C-alpha positions as CSV (number, residue, x, y, z in Angstrom):
1,X,101.4,84.6,71.0
2,X,100.3,85.6,67.5
3,X,102.8,86.9,64.9
4,X,101.7,90.6,65.5
5,X,102.3,90.4,69.2
6,X,105.6,88.7,68.6
7,X,106.7,91.6,66.5
8,X,105.6,94.0,69.1
9,X,107.5,92.1,71.8
10,X,110.6,92.2,69.6
11,X,110.2,95.9,69.0
12,X,110.0,96.4,72.8
13,X,113.1,94.3,73.4
14,X,115.0,96.4,70.8
15,X,114.2,99.5,73.0
16,X,117.1,98.7,75.3
17,X,116.4,101.3,77.9
18,X,112.7,100.3,78.3
19,X,113.5,96.6,78.3
20,X,116.1,97.1,81.0
21,X,113.7,99.3,83.0
22,X,111.0,96.6,82.7
23,X,113.2,94.0,84.3
24,X,114.4,96.4,87.0
25,X,110.8,97.2,87.8
26,X,109.9,93.5,88.0
27,X,112.9,93.0,90.3
28,X,111.8,95.8,92.6
29,X,108.2,94.6,92.7
30,X,109.2,91.0,93.4
31,X,111.6,92.0,96.2
32,X,108.9,94.2,97.7
33,X,106.4,91.3,97.7
34,X,108.7,89.4,99.9
35,X,109.2,92.2,102.4
36,X,107.9,90.1,105.2
37,X,110.8,87.6,104.6
38,X,113.4,90.3,104.1
39,X,112.6,92.7,106.8
40,X,110.9,91.4,109.9
41,X,111.5,91.7,113.7
42,X,110.1,88.2,114.2
43,X,112.1,85.0,113.4
44,X,111.3,83.3,110.1
45,X,111.9,79.9,111.6
46,X,113.1,78.6,115.0
47,X,113.6,75.3,116.7
48,X,112.8,74.8,120.3
49,X,112.9,71.4,122.1
50,X,113.1,69.6,118.7
51,X,109.9,71.3,117.4
52,X,109.8,73.9,114.6
53,X,107.9,77.2,114.9
54,X,107.1,79.9,112.3
55,X,106.7,83.1,114.4
56,X,106.4,85.5,111.4
57,X,103.2,83.6,110.4
58,X,101.8,82.6,113.7
59,X,101.7,84.2,117.1
60,X,103.1,82.2,120.0
61,X,102.9,83.1,123.7
62,X,106.2,83.6,125.6
63,X,105.4,80.5,127.8
64,X,105.8,78.3,124.7
65,X,109.5,79.0,124.8
66,X,110.1,78.8,128.6
67,X,109.0,82.3,129.4
68,X,106.7,83.5,132.2
69,X,104.2,85.7,130.4
70,X,101.2,84.6,128.3
71,X,101.8,87.2,125.6
72,X,103.9,87.3,122.4
73,X,107.6,87.6,123.3
74,X,109.9,90.4,122.5
75,X,112.1,88.7,120.0
76,X,114.8,91.3,120.4
77,X,115.0,90.4,124.1
78,X,118.1,88.4,125.1
79,X,116.0,86.4,127.6
80,X,113.9,84.6,125.0
81,X,117.0,84.0,122.8
82,X,118.9,82.5,125.7
83,X,115.9,80.2,126.5
84,X,115.8,78.9,123.0
85,X,119.6,78.4,122.8
86,X,119.8,76.7,126.1
87,X,117.2,74.1,124.9
88,X,119.5,73.3,122.0
89,X,117.4,75.2,119.5
90,X,118.2,77.8,116.9
91,X,116.7,80.9,115.4
92,X,116.6,81.9,111.7
93,X,116.1,85.7,111.5
94,X,115.3,87.9,108.5
95,X,118.2,89.6,106.8
96,X,116.9,92.9,108.1
97,X,115.7,92.2,111.7
98,X,113.3,95.1,111.8
99,X,109.7,95.4,110.5
100,X,108.4,98.8,109.2
101,X,107.0,99.6,112.7
102,X,109.8,98.2,114.8
103,X,111.6,100.8,117.0
104,X,115.2,100.4,117.6
105,X,115.6,101.6,121.2
106,X,119.4,101.0,121.2
107,X,120.1,104.1,119.0
108,X,119.1,107.7,119.2
109,X,116.4,108.8,116.7
110,X,117.0,109.6,113.9
111,X,120.2,107.6,113.6
112,X,122.5,107.6,110.6
113,X,123.2,104.5,108.4
114,X,125.2,101.8,110.1
115,X,125.8,98.0,110.1
116,X,122.7,97.6,112.3
117,X,120.4,99.9,110.3
118,X,121.7,100.0,106.7
119,X,119.7,103.1,105.7
120,X,119.5,104.5,109.2
121,X,116.4,105.2,111.3
122,X,113.7,107.8,111.1
123,X,112.7,110.3,113.7
124,X,110.8,107.6,115.6
125,X,113.6,105.1,115.6
126,X,112.1,102.8,112.8
127,X,114.4,101.2,110.3
128,X,114.4,103.1,107.0
129,X,115.3,100.2,104.8
130,X,112.3,98.2,106.2
131,X,110.0,101.1,105.6
132,X,111.2,101.5,102.0
133,X,110.6,97.9,101.2
134,X,107.1,97.9,102.7
135,X,106.4,101.3,101.2
136,X,107.4,100.1,97.7
137,X,105.0,97.2,98.1
138,X,102.1,99.4,99.1
139,X,102.8,102.0,96.4
140,X,103.1,99.4,93.6
141,X,100.1,97.4,94.6
142,X,98.1,100.6,95.0
143,X,99.1,101.8,91.6
144,X,98.4,98.5,89.9
145,X,94.9,98.3,91.5
146,X,94.1,101.8,90.6
147,X,95.4,101.3,87.0
148,X,93.2,98.2,86.7
149,X,90.1,100.0,88.0
150,X,90.9,103.0,85.8
151,X,91.1,100.8,82.7
152,X,87.8,99.0,83.4
153,X,85.9,102.3,84.0
154,X,87.6,104.3,81.2
155,X,87.3,101.6,78.6
156,X,83.7,100.8,79.5
157,X,82.5,104.4,79.4
158,X,84.5,105.3,76.3
159,X,83.2,102.2,74.5
160,X,79.6,103.0,75.3
161,X,80.0,106.6,74.2
162,X,81.7,105.7,70.9
163,X,79.6,102.8,69.9
164,X,76.2,104.4,70.5
165,X,77.1,108.0,69.7
166,X,74.3,110.5,69.3
167,X,72.7,111.7,72.5
168,X,74.6,109.2,74.6
169,X,77.9,110.5,73.4
170,X,76.8,114.2,73.7
171,X,75.6,113.9,77.3
172,X,78.6,111.9,78.2
173,X,81.0,114.5,76.8
174,X,79.2,117.3,78.6
175,X,79.4,115.5,81.9
176,X,83.1,114.7,81.4
177,X,83.8,118.4,80.6
178,X,82.4,119.4,83.9
179,X,84.0,116.4,85.8
180,X,87.5,117.0,84.4
181,X,87.3,120.6,85.2
182,X,87.0,120.0,89.0
183,X,90.1,120.7,91.1
184,X,91.0,117.1,91.8
185,X,93.8,117.7,94.3
186,X,91.6,119.9,96.5
187,X,88.7,117.5,96.3
188,X,91.0,114.6,97.3
189,X,92.3,116.5,100.3
190,X,88.7,117.4,101.4
191,X,87.4,113.9,100.9
192,X,90.4,112.4,102.7
193,X,89.7,114.7,105.6
194,X,86.0,113.7,105.8
195,X,86.5,110.0,105.8
196,X,89.0,107.7,107.6
197,X,92.0,107.5,105.2
198,X,93.1,104.0,104.3
199,X,94.2,101.9,101.4
200,X,90.8,101.1,100.1
201,X,89.2,104.4,100.8
202,X,92.0,106.2,99.0
203,X,91.7,103.8,96.1
204,X,88.0,104.5,95.7
205,X,88.5,108.3,95.9
206,X,91.2,108.4,93.3
207,X,89.3,106.0,91.0
208,X,86.5,108.7,90.8
209,X,88.9,111.0,88.9
210,X,91.6,108.8,87.3
211,X,89.5,107.1,84.6
212,X,88.8,110.3,82.5
213,X,92.1,110.3,80.4
214,X,91.3,106.9,79.0
215,X,87.8,107.7,77.7
216,X,88.8,109.9,74.8
217,X,91.1,107.5,73.0
218,X,88.7,104.5,73.5
219,X,85.8,106.7,72.4
220,X,87.6,107.8,69.2
221,X,88.5,104.2,68.3
222,X,84.9,103.1,68.7
223,X,83.5,106.0,66.7
224,X,85.9,105.1,63.9
225,X,85.5,101.3,64.0
226,X,81.7,101.1,64.3
227,X,81.5,102.2,60.6
228,X,84.0,99.6,59.3
229,X,82.6,97.2,56.8
230,X,83.2,94.1,58.8
231,X,81.4,95.6,61.8
232,X,78.5,96.7,59.7
233,X,78.3,93.2,58.1
234,X,78.3,91.6,61.6
235,X,75.6,93.9,62.7
236,X,73.5,93.1,59.6
237,X,73.9,89.3,60.4
238,X,72.2,90.0,63.7
239,X,75.2,89.9,66.0
240,X,74.4,91.5,69.4
241,X,75.8,94.8,70.6
242,X,77.8,93.3,73.4
243,X,79.6,90.8,71.1
244,X,80.2,93.5,68.5
245,X,81.8,95.8,71.1
246,X,83.9,93.1,72.9
247,X,85.0,90.9,70.0
248,X,85.2,93.1,67.0
249,X,85.9,96.7,68.1
250,X,87.5,96.4,71.6
251,X,90.7,94.7,70.4
252,X,91.5,97.8,68.2
253,X,90.8,100.2,71.1
254,X,93.0,98.3,73.5
255,X,96.1,99.0,71.5
256,X,95.7,102.7,72.3
257,X,94.7,101.9,75.9
258,X,97.7,99.8,76.7
259,X,100.0,102.7,75.7
260,X,98.6,104.8,78.5
261,X,98.9,102.1,81.3
262,X,102.5,102.7,82.4
263,X,101.9,106.4,82.6
264,X,98.7,105.9,84.6
265,X,100.6,103.6,87.0
266,X,103.3,106.3,87.3
267,X,100.6,109.0,88.0
268,X,98.9,106.7,90.6
269,X,102.1,106.1,92.5
270,X,103.0,109.8,92.3
271,X,99.6,110.9,93.6
272,X,99.7,108.5,96.6
273,X,103.2,109.8,97.4
274,X,102.0,113.4,97.2
275,X,99.0,112.7,99.5
276,X,101.2,111.0,102.0
277,X,103.7,113.8,101.9
278,X,100.9,116.3,102.6
279,X,99.5,114.1,105.4
280,X,96.2,113.2,103.7
281,X,97.2,109.7,102.5
282,X,97.7,106.4,104.3
283,X,97.0,106.1,108.0
284,X,99.6,107.4,110.5
285,X,102.4,105.0,110.9
286,X,101.9,103.2,107.6
287,X,105.0,102.6,105.5
288,X,105.0,105.2,102.8
289,X,107.5,106.8,100.4
290,X,105.8,110.2,100.6
291,X,105.8,110.1,104.4
292,X,109.6,109.3,104.3
293,X,110.2,112.4,102.1
294,X,108.1,114.5,104.5
295,X,110.3,113.2,107.4
296,X,113.4,114.3,105.4
297,X,111.8,117.8,105.0
298,X,111.2,118.1,108.8
299,X,114.6,116.6,109.8
300,X,117.2,118.4,107.7
301,X,119.8,117.3,110.2
302,X,119.2,113.7,109.0
303,X,119.8,113.9,105.2
304,X,119.6,110.2,104.7
305,X,115.8,110.3,105.2
306,X,115.1,112.8,102.4
307,X,117.7,111.3,100.1
308,X,116.4,107.8,100.5
309,X,112.8,108.7,99.9
310,X,113.6,111.0,97.0
311,X,115.9,108.5,95.2
312,X,113.5,105.5,95.7
313,X,110.4,107.4,94.5
314,X,112.3,109.0,91.5
315,X,113.8,105.6,90.5
316,X,110.4,104.0,90.5
317,X,108.7,106.7,88.5
318,X,111.6,106.9,86.0
319,X,111.5,103.2,85.4
320,X,107.7,103.4,84.6
321,X,108.2,106.3,82.3
322,X,110.9,104.5,80.4
323,X,108.7,101.4,80.2
324,X,105.9,103.6,78.9
325,X,108.1,104.9,76.1
326,X,109.0,101.4,75.0
327,X,105.4,100.2,75.0
328,X,104.3,103.3,73.0
329,X,107.0,102.6,70.4
330,X,106.3,98.9,70.3
331,X,102.6,99.5,69.6
332,X,103.3,102.0,66.9
333,X,102.3,100.4,63.6
334,X,105.1,102.1,61.8
335,X,107.7,100.4,64.0
336,X,106.0,97.0,63.9
337,X,105.4,96.9,60.2
338,X,108.7,98.4,59.4
């Protein structure tokens, strides 16, 4: 890490709220990545007749454990558990013995929080805590991928416009004026209704509209930097356009770009939650924060649904906004040089 980036990191650490939010976000993201180990209706590890099995990674038929059917066993059934225990084996279960789609038939739906379901169950009897964990993972991964795609498209288009200028910049700006004036939410709803909604299809649709805010700051940096003396000297020495853009001008433009990234990530997660709330997002049954909030709206007699969905989504977005504030201040030359 060069001295400039070290000063930026120190400036970010001095922003206590943002630094704390950064570690809280990393903790949430890390926990969500291990959702399969934390919340799963299948055993993580079991021993049967002195052999080890990993059911949450591999599917075994019931006959493997002394059953009668050649299908995957119901791990909540006492019959299979007794078969394993009678053989002298043991079962290591996840801390939350429910996956996001596991239905708890032992309690009426929706059921309030209890020692069996810590956050209660939804209107289909599925564990809310498990759905929150899996929903966090889906939302954060979706937001990170959309942010990465947005950055690649926005920086590339802005760089080309700013570096070449002239008719390229003029035509590009006219196109962006029309494109940014489109009613994005209505188009997203229409496109989501025309094609099968899924993780990758939603990602592609949102990517069509999310890259526009990054173009202007990158374009402005390239318009300014292309007339710097060192850039003109490199061009006079015969350096190619691609190397000029990537090695001499792009590093200056990335400073302004990085400032936007936490807010773009925040907007991506919020957009996915909004589409899921309206029913135009992830496929039916997928773990989703927006779908959990919608359940809270339709089940006012079960306040734990709406409260859990609202608090989880709000906490995630607040953390990202605080991180964005710290990144913005850390990249401000006045704070770094001061």
